[in-house]
N, C-alpha and C positions, 0 to 999 in steps of 0.2 A: 504493500500500500504506500509506504513512505517513498520507496524507490520510484513508483509511478508518478507521485507528486513531484519529486525532484526532477524527473525528466520533463514533466509539463512546465515546471518553473524555468528550467534551462532553455527549453524551446521558446517560451514566451519572452524571456529576457535577452537571450543571446543567439537564438536561432540554431546554433551548433550545426551548421550546414556541412555535411561531409563531402570531401572530394578525394576519391581513391585514385592515386597517381602511381602506377607501377605495382600496386598490390590490390587485393580484392577482399571483401568481407567474408572470409571463409572460416570455418570452425577449427582452425589450427591453434595450438597453444602458442601464445605470443607474449612478448614484452613490448608494449607500446611506450616509446620514450619521446619526450616532447620538451619544447621550450616552456619557460615558466615565468609569467609576468603578473598573475592575478590569482586570487583565491577561486575564481570562477573557472580556471583552467581544467581542474579535475572534472567538474560537472560538464563542461563543454565537450571534452574528449569522450567521457563515459556516455553522455547522451547521444553523441554522434554515431555510436556503435549500434548495429541492429539488435533488437531485443535478445535473440538467442546468444549472441556474443556477449552482450552486456551482462547477462546472468552469470557468466563464468569469468568475468573480468573484474579484478579488484584493484582499486587505486592504492598506492603506497603513500603514507603520510606520517608526519612526526607525532609521536605519542604526546610530547609535551604540549602541543597545540590542540590536537584533535582527540586526545585520549580521555578528556574529562567528561563531566556530565553536561547537562543543559542542552542547548540547541546544537552545539558542535558535536557532542557525543551522539545525539540522535541522528544527525546527518551521517557521521562517520560509521556508526554501528549498524542499526537497522536499515539506514538509507543506502549507503554505498558499500557496506561490508569491507571497510578499509583494512589494509594490512598496516598495523602500527609498528614503527621502528623507533628506537631510542637514539636520538642525536647526541645526547649527553651520556657517553659510555661510562658506566660506573664499575661494571664487572669486567675486568680485563680478560677473563676466561670465557666470556660469552661472545660469540660472533654476532654483531648487531644485524647482520643480514639473515640470521637464522629464520625469522618470520617469513622472509621472502622465499627461502628455500622450502619451508614447510608448505607455503601456498602453491608453489610450482609442483612440488611432489604430490600434492592433492589434486592436480590437474587444472588449476586455475591459471588464467592469464593475468598479467599485471599492467598497471599504468604507472610509469616512473618519470620523475623530473630530474635528470642527472645533473643539472646545474646546482641543485641542492638548496637553492633559495630563490625568491622572486627577483627577477632581473628586469629593470625598466628600459634597458638599452636595446637597440636593434641587434647588435652583435651578441652572440651567446657567450656566457661565461665558460671557462674550462669545465669539462664534465668530471664529476666525482667518480671514483673507481668502481662503485657498486655495479654498474652496467657491465663492466668488463668481467667481474667475478661471476655474474649470472651467465654471460656468454661462454665463459670458460667451463663452468660447471655443468651447464645444460646446453650442449651444442645442438640438440634436437629442437630447441625452442626458437621460433622465429623472432627476430628483433626488428620491429617496424618503427621507423622514424616518423614523427608527427610534428607538424608545425601548426600552432594556434595563432590565428590572426584576429586581432580586435578585442580579445578577452581582457587584456590589461587596460584598454581604454574604456571598457564597460564598467570595470570595477578597479580603478587605480589603487595602488598601495596607499593605505590611510583613509580610503573612502569607506563609508558605511552603507551607502545605497547605490545599487547598480544603475547605470544608464543603459536603456535598451539599445543594443546594437547587434548587427548580424556578425557572428563569429564564424569564420570559415576554418574547418578542421581538415588539414591536408595530410593524408596518409601516403607515405612514400613506399618504395620497394623494401622488401625484407633484407636484412643484413645478417651475416654470420661472422664469427671470428675466423679469420684465415689461418691456415696452418703456419705456425712460426711467428704469427703477428704478436708483437709485444703490446703491453698495456697502453703505453703512450700513443702508439700508432693507431690502435683500435679506437681509443677514445676520441682522438682527433678526427678519424674517419666518420665516427658516429655523429660527432658534433657537426661536421661538414654536411652530413646527410640531412640533418634537421634544417640547417641554415639554407641549404639549396632549395628547400620547399617554400621559403619565404617569398611573398610576392615582390616583384621587382619595383623599386621606388620610381 
Protein backbone atom coordinates (compact mmCIF):
# COMPACT_ATOMS: atom_id res chain seq x y z
CA UNK A 1 0.00 0.00 0.00
CA UNK A 2 2.71 2.48 1.01
CA UNK A 3 4.86 1.54 -1.97
CA UNK A 4 1.97 2.29 -4.36
CA UNK A 5 1.43 5.63 -2.69
CA UNK A 6 5.12 6.48 -3.07
CA UNK A 7 5.02 5.61 -6.77
CA UNK A 8 1.95 7.81 -7.24
CA UNK A 9 3.62 10.69 -5.39
CA UNK A 10 6.81 10.24 -7.40
CA UNK A 11 4.97 10.24 -10.71
CA UNK A 12 2.94 13.31 -9.70
CA UNK A 13 5.92 15.33 -8.46
CA UNK A 14 8.76 14.40 -10.78
CA UNK A 15 7.33 12.22 -13.54
CA UNK A 16 10.20 9.72 -13.28
CA UNK A 17 10.14 9.21 -17.04
CA UNK A 18 12.34 6.23 -18.02
CA UNK A 19 14.60 6.13 -21.08
CA UNK A 20 16.27 2.78 -21.74
CA UNK A 21 19.48 3.41 -23.71
CA UNK A 22 21.48 0.28 -24.41
CA UNK A 23 19.63 -1.90 -21.91
CA UNK A 24 16.08 -3.14 -21.42
CA UNK A 25 13.79 -3.62 -18.41
CA UNK A 26 14.28 -7.36 -18.07
CA UNK A 27 14.14 -9.42 -14.84
CA UNK A 28 17.90 -9.86 -14.52
CA UNK A 29 19.50 -9.33 -11.14
CA UNK A 30 21.14 -5.92 -11.28
CA UNK A 31 22.83 -3.12 -9.40
CA UNK A 32 21.53 0.19 -10.72
CA UNK A 33 24.13 2.88 -9.94
CA UNK A 34 23.39 6.56 -10.45
CA UNK A 35 24.37 10.16 -9.84
CA UNK A 36 23.04 11.69 -6.63
CA UNK A 37 21.83 15.27 -6.24
CA UNK A 38 18.57 15.06 -4.28
CA UNK A 39 16.62 13.01 -1.74
CA UNK A 40 14.16 12.41 -4.58
CA UNK A 41 16.74 10.42 -6.56
CA UNK A 42 15.84 7.12 -4.93
CA UNK A 43 12.14 7.60 -5.51
CA UNK A 44 12.70 8.75 -9.10
CA UNK A 45 14.82 5.74 -10.08
CA UNK A 46 12.71 3.19 -8.20
CA UNK A 47 9.45 4.60 -9.62
CA UNK A 48 10.85 4.47 -13.17
CA UNK A 49 11.21 0.70 -12.99
CA UNK A 50 8.32 -1.50 -14.18
CA UNK A 51 6.35 -2.99 -11.23
CA UNK A 52 7.77 -6.53 -11.57
CA UNK A 53 11.34 -5.19 -11.35
CA UNK A 54 10.47 -2.66 -8.65
CA UNK A 55 9.23 -5.41 -6.35
CA UNK A 56 12.68 -7.05 -6.29
CA UNK A 57 14.80 -3.87 -6.32
CA UNK A 58 15.96 -2.37 -3.03
CA UNK A 59 17.57 1.06 -2.62
CA UNK A 60 20.69 1.34 -0.46
CA UNK A 61 20.67 4.17 2.09
CA UNK A 62 22.47 5.37 5.23
CA UNK A 63 21.16 3.97 8.50
CA UNK A 64 21.95 7.18 10.40
CA UNK A 65 19.55 9.15 8.17
CA UNK A 66 16.87 6.66 7.12
CA UNK A 67 17.01 4.10 9.91
CA UNK A 68 15.00 5.95 12.54
CA UNK A 69 11.29 6.15 13.10
CA UNK A 70 8.76 8.68 11.89
CA UNK A 71 8.15 9.49 8.24
CA UNK A 72 11.68 8.58 7.13
CA UNK A 73 11.41 5.16 8.74
CA UNK A 74 8.02 4.57 7.17
CA UNK A 75 9.34 5.45 3.70
CA UNK A 76 12.54 3.42 4.10
CA UNK A 77 10.93 0.37 5.68
CA UNK A 78 7.44 -0.58 4.47
CA UNK A 79 7.64 1.85 1.55
CA UNK A 80 10.92 1.16 -0.25
CA UNK A 81 12.32 -1.87 1.64
CA UNK A 82 15.66 -0.08 1.86
CA UNK A 83 18.94 -1.85 2.57
CA UNK A 84 20.46 0.17 5.41
CA UNK A 85 24.22 0.53 5.79
CA UNK A 86 26.32 2.10 8.53
CA UNK A 87 28.41 5.01 7.27
CA UNK A 88 30.00 5.45 10.69
CA UNK A 89 31.83 2.17 11.02
CA UNK A 90 32.18 1.29 14.70
CA UNK A 91 32.89 -2.45 14.58
CA UNK A 92 36.10 -2.96 12.61
CA UNK A 93 35.39 -6.69 12.36
CA UNK A 94 32.13 -6.17 10.49
CA UNK A 95 32.06 -5.53 6.74
CA UNK A 96 29.79 -2.47 6.22
CA UNK A 97 28.75 -3.94 2.84
CA UNK A 98 27.41 -7.16 4.40
CA UNK A 99 23.75 -6.00 4.18
CA UNK A 100 24.26 -5.53 0.42
CA UNK A 101 25.77 -8.99 0.10
CA UNK A 102 22.82 -10.45 2.00
CA UNK A 103 20.33 -8.70 -0.28
CA UNK A 104 22.05 -9.89 -3.46
CA UNK A 105 22.32 -13.45 -2.15
CA UNK A 106 18.58 -13.31 -1.42
CA UNK A 107 18.01 -12.55 -5.13
CA UNK A 108 17.33 -8.82 -4.87
CA UNK A 109 18.57 -6.08 -7.17
CA UNK A 110 19.97 -2.86 -5.68
CA UNK A 111 19.92 0.89 -6.27
CA UNK A 112 23.24 2.48 -5.34
CA UNK A 113 24.64 6.02 -5.39
CA UNK A 114 28.43 5.52 -5.58
CA UNK A 115 29.29 9.20 -5.06
CA UNK A 116 28.37 8.58 -1.42
CA UNK A 117 26.72 11.95 -0.86
CA UNK A 118 24.52 14.41 -2.69
CA UNK A 119 26.43 16.37 -5.31
CA UNK A 120 25.05 19.63 -6.72
CA UNK A 121 27.66 19.95 -9.47
CA UNK A 122 27.27 18.73 -13.06
CA UNK A 123 30.48 16.67 -12.90
CA UNK A 124 30.28 13.56 -10.74
CA UNK A 125 32.37 13.04 -7.63
CA UNK A 126 34.82 10.11 -7.59
CA UNK A 127 33.00 6.85 -6.88
CA UNK A 128 33.34 5.06 -3.55
CA UNK A 129 34.73 1.51 -3.73
CA UNK A 130 31.52 -0.34 -2.78
CA UNK A 131 30.45 -0.76 -6.41
CA UNK A 132 33.79 -2.38 -7.24
CA UNK A 133 33.47 -4.85 -4.36
CA UNK A 134 30.00 -5.85 -5.56
CA UNK A 135 31.26 -6.27 -9.13
CA UNK A 136 34.19 -8.39 -7.96
CA UNK A 137 32.16 -10.58 -5.61
CA UNK A 138 29.12 -11.07 -7.87
CA UNK A 139 30.29 -11.16 -11.50
CA UNK A 140 26.94 -12.63 -12.60
CA UNK A 141 25.03 -9.50 -11.48
CA UNK A 142 24.58 -6.84 -14.16
CA UNK A 143 25.72 -3.30 -13.31
CA UNK A 144 23.50 -0.73 -15.01
CA UNK A 145 24.56 2.93 -15.13
CA UNK A 146 21.72 5.42 -14.60
CA UNK A 147 21.61 9.19 -14.95
CA UNK A 148 18.93 11.21 -13.17
CA UNK A 149 18.14 14.57 -14.72
CA UNK A 150 16.19 17.30 -12.89
CA UNK A 151 15.67 15.58 -9.52
CA UNK A 152 18.12 17.92 -7.77
CA UNK A 153 16.27 20.93 -9.18
CA UNK A 154 12.96 19.51 -8.00
CA UNK A 155 14.20 19.16 -4.42
CA UNK A 156 17.49 21.03 -3.95
CA UNK A 157 19.65 20.35 -0.91
CA UNK A 158 18.18 22.21 2.07
CA UNK A 159 14.72 22.52 0.54
CA UNK A 160 11.70 21.10 2.36
CA UNK A 161 9.09 21.18 -0.40
CA UNK A 162 9.59 19.78 -3.92
CA UNK A 163 8.98 21.78 -7.06
CA UNK A 164 7.05 19.74 -9.67
CA UNK A 165 9.39 18.99 -12.59
CA UNK A 166 9.78 16.14 -15.04
CA UNK A 167 12.74 13.97 -14.05
CA UNK A 168 14.19 11.83 -16.82
CA UNK A 169 15.78 8.56 -15.72
CA UNK A 170 18.26 7.29 -18.34
CA UNK A 171 19.30 3.64 -18.07
CA UNK A 172 22.53 2.82 -19.89
CA UNK A 173 24.07 -0.48 -21.02
CA UNK A 174 25.10 -3.06 -18.45
CA UNK A 175 28.74 -3.14 -17.31
CA UNK A 176 30.84 -5.89 -15.84
CA UNK A 177 34.27 -5.96 -14.23
CA UNK A 178 36.81 -6.81 -16.91
CA UNK A 179 39.40 -9.56 -16.29
CA UNK A 180 42.41 -8.00 -14.60
CA UNK A 181 40.75 -4.58 -14.26
CA UNK A 182 41.83 -2.86 -11.06
CA UNK A 183 39.60 -0.92 -8.70
CA UNK A 184 40.61 2.57 -9.81
CA UNK A 185 40.15 1.79 -13.51
CA UNK A 186 36.78 0.14 -12.97
CA UNK A 187 35.41 2.96 -10.81
CA UNK A 188 36.56 5.54 -13.36
CA UNK A 189 34.87 3.58 -16.16
CA UNK A 190 31.66 3.26 -14.15
CA UNK A 191 31.67 6.98 -13.38
CA UNK A 192 32.21 7.78 -17.06
CA UNK A 193 29.28 5.51 -17.96
CA UNK A 194 26.92 7.57 -15.78
CA UNK A 195 28.37 10.88 -16.99
CA UNK A 196 27.93 9.81 -20.62
CA UNK A 197 24.17 9.50 -20.08
CA UNK A 198 23.81 13.15 -19.03
CA UNK A 199 22.01 15.40 -21.51
CA UNK A 200 24.32 17.60 -23.53
CA UNK A 201 24.38 21.24 -22.39
